[in-house]
Short mmCIF file of the C-alpha atoms (twelve columns), coordinates in Angstrom:
data_MODEL
# 
_entry.id   MODEL 
# 
loop_
_atom_site.group_PDB 
_atom_site.id 
_atom_site.type_symbol 
_atom_site.label_atom_id 
_atom_site.label_alt_id 
_atom_site.label_comp_id 
_atom_site.label_asym_id 
_atom_site.label_seq_id 
_atom_site.Cartn_x 
_atom_site.Cartn_y 
_atom_site.Cartn_z 
_atom_site.pdbx_PDB_model_num 
ATOM 1   C CA . UNK A 1   -4.079 19.095  -6.228  1 
ATOM 2   C CA . UNK A 2   -1.998 20.901  -3.604  1 
ATOM 3   C CA . UNK A 3   0.509  18.298  -2.166  1 
ATOM 4   C CA . UNK A 4   1.520  18.500  1.396   1 
ATOM 5   C CA . UNK A 5   5.146  19.611  1.813   1 
ATOM 6   C CA . UNK A 6   7.522  17.179  3.879   1 
ATOM 7   C CA . UNK A 7   10.858 18.215  5.538   1 
ATOM 8   C CA . UNK A 8   13.409 15.763  6.705   1 
ATOM 9   C CA . UNK A 9   16.810 16.202  8.453   1 
ATOM 10  C CA . UNK A 10  19.467 13.480  7.922   1 
ATOM 11  C CA . UNK A 11  22.391 12.099  9.831   1 
ATOM 12  C CA . UNK A 12  25.647 12.798  7.827   1 
ATOM 13  C CA . UNK A 13  26.193 10.420  4.999   1 
ATOM 14  C CA . UNK A 14  29.528 8.787   4.622   1 
ATOM 15  C CA . UNK A 15  32.231 10.709  2.820   1 
ATOM 16  C CA . UNK A 16  33.386 9.680   -0.648  1 
ATOM 17  C CA . UNK A 17  36.929 10.861  -0.821  1 
ATOM 18  C CA . UNK A 18  37.513 9.884   -4.431  1 
ATOM 19  C CA . UNK A 19  34.416 11.846  -5.492  1 
ATOM 20  C CA . UNK A 20  35.870 14.992  -3.650  1 
ATOM 21  C CA . UNK A 21  39.293 14.474  -5.337  1 
ATOM 22  C CA . UNK A 22  37.387 13.918  -8.808  1 
ATOM 23  C CA . UNK A 23  35.686 17.467  -8.137  1 
ATOM 24  C CA . UNK A 24  39.094 19.288  -7.781  1 
ATOM 25  C CA . UNK A 25  40.431 17.338  -10.769 1 
ATOM 26  C CA . UNK A 26  42.902 15.048  -8.921  1 
ATOM 27  C CA . UNK A 27  42.845 11.411  -10.571 1 
ATOM 28  C CA . UNK A 28  46.366 10.514  -9.202  1 
ATOM 29  C CA . UNK A 29  46.486 12.499  -5.760  1 
ATOM 30  C CA . UNK A 30  49.581 12.629  -3.715  1 
ATOM 31  C CA . UNK A 31  49.578 12.093  -0.020  1 
ATOM 32  C CA . UNK A 32  49.818 16.108  0.626   1 
ATOM 33  C CA . UNK A 33  46.472 16.544  -1.428  1 
ATOM 34  C CA . UNK A 34  44.700 13.511  0.468   1 
ATOM 35  C CA . UNK A 35  45.721 15.114  3.801   1 
ATOM 36  C CA . UNK A 36  44.569 18.270  2.887   1 
ATOM 37  C CA . UNK A 37  40.946 16.927  1.916   1 
ATOM 38  C CA . UNK A 38  40.882 14.982  5.245   1 
ATOM 39  C CA . UNK A 39  41.742 18.310  7.038   1 
ATOM 40  C CA . UNK A 40  39.193 20.174  5.120   1 
ATOM 41  C CA . UNK A 41  36.557 17.255  6.009   1 
ATOM 42  C CA . UNK A 42  37.236 17.395  9.479   1 
ATOM 43  C CA . UNK A 43  37.032 21.194  9.616   1 
ATOM 44  C CA . UNK A 44  33.832 21.280  7.821   1 
ATOM 45  C CA . UNK A 45  31.741 18.907  9.494   1 
ATOM 46  C CA . UNK A 46  30.474 20.920  12.343  1 
ATOM 47  C CA . UNK A 47  29.225 23.574  9.921   1 
ATOM 48  C CA . UNK A 48  26.924 21.299  7.986   1 
ATOM 49  C CA . UNK A 49  23.244 20.384  8.197   1 
ATOM 50  C CA . UNK A 50  21.572 17.819  5.878   1 
ATOM 51  C CA . UNK A 51  17.690 18.973  4.963   1 
ATOM 52  C CA . UNK A 52  15.519 18.121  2.385   1 
ATOM 53  C CA . UNK A 53  11.888 19.342  1.588   1 
ATOM 54  C CA . UNK A 54  9.764  17.461  -0.908  1 
ATOM 55  C CA . UNK A 55  6.241  16.822  -2.200  1 
ATOM 56  C CA . UNK A 56  4.585  14.328  -4.700  1 
ATOM 57  C CA . UNK A 57  2.497  15.549  -7.548  1 
ATOM 58  C CA . UNK A 58  0.521  13.890  -10.346 1 
ATOM 59  C CA . UNK A 59  2.317  13.850  -13.592 1 
ATOM 60  C CA . UNK A 60  1.267  13.288  -17.151 1 
ATOM 61  C CA . UNK A 61  3.310  13.044  -20.221 1 
ATOM 62  C CA . UNK A 62  1.632  14.703  -23.354 1 
ATOM 63  C CA . UNK A 63  2.402  15.516  -26.801 1 
ATOM 64  C CA . UNK A 64  3.557  18.957  -25.638 1 
ATOM 65  C CA . UNK A 65  5.959  17.670  -22.996 1 
ATOM 66  C CA . UNK A 66  5.024  17.061  -19.266 1 
ATOM 67  C CA . UNK A 67  2.183  18.242  -16.885 1 
ATOM 68  C CA . UNK A 68  3.416  18.054  -13.410 1 
ATOM 69  C CA . UNK A 69  0.312  19.762  -11.944 1 
ATOM 70  C CA . UNK A 70  2.592  22.473  -10.099 1 
ATOM 71  C CA . UNK A 71  4.181  23.303  -13.605 1 
ATOM 72  C CA . UNK A 72  4.293  22.242  -17.031 1 
ATOM 73  C CA . UNK A 73  7.467  22.055  -19.269 1 
ATOM 74  C CA . UNK A 74  8.151  20.976  -22.910 1 
ATOM 75  C CA . UNK A 75  11.116 19.335  -22.115 1 
ATOM 76  C CA . UNK A 76  11.472 16.111  -24.309 1 
ATOM 77  C CA . UNK A 77  14.263 14.661  -22.039 1 
ATOM 78  C CA . UNK A 78  12.290 14.929  -18.947 1 
ATOM 79  C CA . UNK A 79  9.289  13.393  -20.708 1 
ATOM 80  C CA . UNK A 80  11.489 10.294  -21.831 1 
ATOM 81  C CA . UNK A 81  12.614 10.097  -18.110 1 
ATOM 82  C CA . UNK A 82  9.175  10.171  -16.867 1 
ATOM 83  C CA . UNK A 83  7.390  7.860   -19.634 1 
ATOM 84  C CA . UNK A 84  6.370  5.262   -17.251 1 
ATOM 85  C CA . UNK A 85  5.446  7.599   -14.453 1 
ATOM 86  C CA . UNK A 86  2.293  9.058   -13.244 1 
ATOM 87  C CA . UNK A 87  3.620  11.008  -10.275 1 
ATOM 88  C CA . UNK A 88  6.763  12.822  -9.462  1 
ATOM 89  C CA . UNK A 89  8.798  13.530  -6.216  1 
ATOM 90  C CA . UNK A 90  9.809  17.294  -6.279  1 
ATOM 91  C CA . UNK A 91  12.858 17.863  -3.826  1 
ATOM 92  C CA . UNK A 92  15.230 20.349  -2.801  1 
ATOM 93  C CA . UNK A 93  18.199 19.351  -0.806  1 
ATOM 94  C CA . UNK A 94  20.801 21.472  0.957   1 
ATOM 95  C CA . UNK A 95  23.840 21.136  3.379   1 
ATOM 96  C CA . UNK A 96  23.460 24.823  4.637   1 
ATOM 97  C CA . UNK A 97  25.043 27.980  4.664   1 
ATOM 98  C CA . UNK A 98  27.969 27.163  6.857   1 
ATOM 99  C CA . UNK A 99  30.224 25.703  3.942   1 
ATOM 100 C CA . UNK A 100 29.674 28.836  1.989   1 
ATOM 101 C CA . UNK A 101 30.871 30.963  4.713   1 
ATOM 102 C CA . UNK A 102 34.082 28.728  4.961   1 
ATOM 103 C CA . UNK A 103 34.731 28.950  1.299   1 
ATOM 104 C CA . UNK A 104 34.534 32.726  1.463   1 
ATOM 105 C CA . UNK A 105 36.815 32.812  4.408   1 
ATOM 106 C CA . UNK A 106 39.475 30.838  2.651   1 
ATOM 107 C CA . UNK A 107 39.453 32.499  -0.625  1 
ATOM 108 C CA . UNK A 108 41.489 35.152  0.985   1 
ATOM 109 C CA . UNK A 109 43.675 32.964  2.792   1 
ATOM 110 C CA . UNK A 110 44.083 29.498  1.147   1 
ATOM 111 C CA . UNK A 111 42.817 29.255  -2.612  1 
ATOM 112 C CA . UNK A 112 43.697 25.426  -2.353  1 
ATOM 113 C CA . UNK A 113 41.811 25.000  0.839   1 
ATOM 114 C CA . UNK A 114 38.639 27.083  -0.626  1 
ATOM 115 C CA . UNK A 115 38.775 24.623  -3.709  1 
ATOM 116 C CA . UNK A 116 38.550 21.641  -1.644  1 
ATOM 117 C CA . UNK A 117 35.859 23.075  0.491   1 
ATOM 118 C CA . UNK A 118 33.743 23.824  -2.773  1 
ATOM 119 C CA . UNK A 119 34.267 20.214  -3.666  1 
ATOM 120 C CA . UNK A 120 33.419 18.706  -0.295  1 
ATOM 121 C CA . UNK A 121 29.901 20.744  -0.453  1 
ATOM 122 C CA . UNK A 122 29.280 19.575  -3.933  1 
ATOM 123 C CA . UNK A 123 29.880 15.954  -2.787  1 
ATOM 124 C CA . UNK A 124 27.968 16.630  0.459   1 
ATOM 125 C CA . UNK A 125 24.744 17.550  -1.311  1 
ATOM 126 C CA . UNK A 126 24.991 14.982  -3.877  1 
ATOM 127 C CA . UNK A 127 25.459 12.321  -1.012  1 
ATOM 128 C CA . UNK A 128 22.352 13.834  0.731   1 
ATOM 129 C CA . UNK A 129 20.341 13.524  -2.324  1 
ATOM 130 C CA . UNK A 130 21.610 10.115  -2.896  1 
ATOM 131 C CA . UNK A 131 20.401 9.012   0.666   1 
ATOM 132 C CA . UNK A 132 17.027 10.589  0.022   1 
ATOM 133 C CA . UNK A 133 16.663 8.695   -3.311  1 
ATOM 134 C CA . UNK A 134 17.697 5.374   -1.492  1 
ATOM 135 C CA . UNK A 135 14.823 5.822   1.105   1 
ATOM 136 C CA . UNK A 136 12.203 6.829   -1.618  1 
ATOM 137 C CA . UNK A 137 13.288 3.818   -3.576  1 
ATOM 138 C CA . UNK A 138 12.735 1.551   -0.776  1 
ATOM 139 C CA . UNK A 139 9.578  2.988   0.062   1 
ATOM 140 C CA . UNK A 140 7.970  2.703   -3.203  1 
ATOM 141 C CA . UNK A 141 9.330  -0.623  -3.968  1 
ATOM 142 C CA . UNK A 142 7.632  -1.724  -0.943  1 
ATOM 143 C CA . UNK A 143 4.336  -0.508  -2.626  1 
ATOM 144 C CA . UNK A 144 5.319  -2.420  -5.949  1 
ATOM 145 C CA . UNK A 145 6.521  0.567   -7.805  1 
ATOM 146 C CA . UNK A 146 9.912  2.313   -8.312  1 
ATOM 147 C CA . UNK A 147 11.553 5.689   -8.987  1 
ATOM 148 C CA . UNK A 148 13.412 7.135   -11.907 1 
ATOM 149 C CA . UNK A 149 16.840 8.796   -11.859 1 
ATOM 150 C CA . UNK A 150 16.545 12.396  -10.740 1 
ATOM 151 C CA . UNK A 151 16.481 15.250  -13.074 1 
ATOM 152 C CA . UNK A 152 17.462 18.675  -12.190 1 
ATOM 153 C CA . UNK A 153 16.497 22.155  -14.038 1 
ATOM 154 C CA . UNK A 154 19.235 23.219  -16.228 1 
ATOM 155 C CA . UNK A 155 20.208 19.860  -17.334 1 
ATOM 156 C CA . UNK A 156 19.375 18.791  -20.804 1 
ATOM 157 C CA . UNK A 157 16.408 20.701  -22.227 1 
ATOM 158 C CA . UNK A 158 14.788 21.123  -18.830 1 
ATOM 159 C CA . UNK A 159 15.107 25.039  -18.599 1 
ATOM 160 C CA . UNK A 160 16.561 26.558  -15.318 1 
ATOM 161 C CA . UNK A 161 13.604 29.097  -15.056 1 
ATOM 162 C CA . UNK A 162 11.624 25.888  -13.811 1 
ATOM 163 C CA . UNK A 163 13.227 26.734  -10.497 1 
ATOM 164 C CA . UNK A 164 10.883 29.465  -9.732  1 
ATOM 165 C CA . UNK A 165 7.862  27.057  -9.959  1 
ATOM 166 C CA . UNK A 166 9.665  24.463  -7.704  1 
ATOM 167 C CA . UNK A 167 10.318 27.176  -5.065  1 
ATOM 168 C CA . UNK A 168 6.798  28.412  -5.197  1 
ATOM 169 C CA . UNK A 169 5.458  24.742  -4.845  1 
ATOM 170 C CA . UNK A 170 7.853  23.855  -1.924  1 
ATOM 171 C CA . UNK A 171 8.180  27.294  -0.145  1 
ATOM 172 C CA . UNK A 172 12.046 26.160  0.347   1 
ATOM 173 C CA . UNK A 173 12.675 29.754  2.179   1 
ATOM 174 C CA . UNK A 174 10.397 28.996  4.882   1 
ATOM 175 C CA . UNK A 175 10.943 25.181  5.186   1 
ATOM 176 C CA . UNK A 176 14.627 24.799  4.897   1 
ATOM 177 C CA . UNK A 177 16.166 28.168  4.581   1 
ATOM 178 C CA . UNK A 178 16.941 28.065  0.577   1 
ATOM 179 C CA . UNK A 179 16.228 31.074  -1.368  1 
ATOM 180 C CA . UNK A 180 16.554 31.589  -5.157  1 
ATOM 181 C CA . UNK A 181 17.922 34.689  -6.886  1 
ATOM 182 C CA . UNK A 182 16.476 36.619  -10.002 1 
ATOM 183 C CA . UNK A 183 19.055 34.519  -11.861 1 
ATOM 184 C CA . UNK A 184 17.808 31.285  -10.713 1 
ATOM 185 C CA . UNK A 185 20.733 30.418  -8.376  1 
ATOM 186 C CA . UNK A 186 20.198 28.953  -4.896  1 
ATOM 187 C CA . UNK A 187 21.536 30.288  -1.621  1 
ATOM 188 C CA . UNK A 188 23.172 28.362  0.313   1 
ATOM 189 C CA . UNK A 189 24.935 27.372  -2.902  1 
ATOM 190 C CA . UNK A 190 25.265 23.765  -1.943  1 
ATOM 191 C CA . UNK A 191 21.692 23.140  -2.765  1 
ATOM 192 C CA . UNK A 192 20.061 21.073  -5.461  1 
ATOM 193 C CA . UNK A 193 16.691 20.706  -6.954  1 
ATOM 194 C CA . UNK A 194 15.362 17.569  -8.712  1 
ATOM 195 C CA . UNK A 195 12.337 15.827  -10.230 1 
ATOM 196 C CA . UNK A 196 11.947 12.173  -9.712  1 
ATOM 197 C CA . UNK A 197 9.376  9.893   -11.199 1 
ATOM 198 C CA . UNK A 198 7.414  7.345   -9.720  1 
ATOM 199 C CA . UNK A 199 6.719  4.524   -12.002 1 
ATOM 200 C CA . UNK A 200 3.127  3.029   -12.136 1 
ATOM 201 C CA . UNK A 201 4.524  -0.396  -11.516 1 
ATOM 202 C CA . UNK A 202 7.893  -2.300  -11.455 1 
ATOM 203 C CA . UNK A 203 6.414  -4.934  -13.923 1 
ATOM 204 C CA . UNK A 204 3.395  -4.144  -15.978 1 
ATOM 205 C CA . UNK A 205 3.250  -7.279  -17.845 1 
ATOM 206 C CA . UNK A 206 1.741  -10.187 -15.860 1 
ATOM 207 C CA . UNK A 207 2.798  -12.906 -18.272 1 
ATOM 208 C CA . UNK A 208 6.439  -12.383 -17.417 1 
ATOM 209 C CA . UNK A 209 8.107  -15.028 -15.358 1 
ATOM 210 C CA . UNK A 210 10.754 -12.380 -14.692 1 
ATOM 211 C CA . UNK A 211 10.901 -8.907  -13.676 1 
ATOM 212 C CA . UNK A 212 11.262 -6.865  -16.834 1 
ATOM 213 C CA . UNK A 213 13.402 -4.301  -15.256 1 
ATOM 214 C CA . UNK A 214 16.108 -6.541  -13.872 1 
ATOM 215 C CA . UNK A 215 15.232 -10.027 -15.413 1 
ATOM 216 C CA . UNK A 216 15.165 -11.992 -12.063 1 
ATOM 217 C CA . UNK A 217 12.738 -13.361 -10.008 1 
ATOM 218 C CA . UNK A 218 10.940 -10.342 -8.511  1 
ATOM 219 C CA . UNK A 219 8.580  -10.156 -5.397  1 
ATOM 220 C CA . UNK A 220 7.050  -6.995  -6.847  1 
ATOM 221 C CA . UNK A 221 5.845  -8.690  -9.942  1 
ATOM 222 C CA . UNK A 222 2.119  -8.561  -10.075 1 
# 
C-alpha cells in the first residue's frame, strides 16, 4: 500500500523555559542565565518554521520484528511498543534551517549564546512533535482508538539506518525541505523522525465496566 503523504504547518507552540534550561544543564539557573534564554527566544522566533510531513502505514508485529509496509525491522523494542497496533504514523518534524544559521553565527561570537540557541532548537522541535501527537491522539480517540508513545530511529535497538526508508517513504526534501546525509543525519539539524503506533482499540475487552487503559468510565469503550 502506498500511503498519501500529508504536510502540516503549525503555529509556534508555547516555550518551555525549564526544558531549555535542562538542555543546557542548568538546574538552578541564576537571573542572568534566565535573561539570556529569554533574549535568545526573542531573537530566534522570526527564524523558525513549524512543519511536519506524515503518512499512515499498515503494520504487523511478527516473530522476526515489525513489518511496517514501507520497511521491516528486527527491533524488539519497537515491536513491544507496537504490540497492540495494526497501523503506524510515520512522521518527520522540523523547525527549519534558520536556527542552524544562528547557531553557526554565534559559535564565533558567543559560545554561551550558541549553546542556548541549540537548546531552544531542541525544545522547539520536540514541542512541535508534541503538538502533532496531541492532535493525532484526539483524532484517533474520536475513532475509538489511541496512539502509542513515539519511537525514533537510533533509540534502543531501532537502527539509525531506518532513516533512509523513512525519507524514501515521505520524500522529506521535497515536502518540508529536510535532507538526509550519508551518515543518516538530518539537515536542518533541528528535525526529528518518529514512528507512532495506532492501537486497534482503546478497550478490546467488552466485558470491562472500566476502560482497561485508564480504569475510568470511558466513552470509547466498545
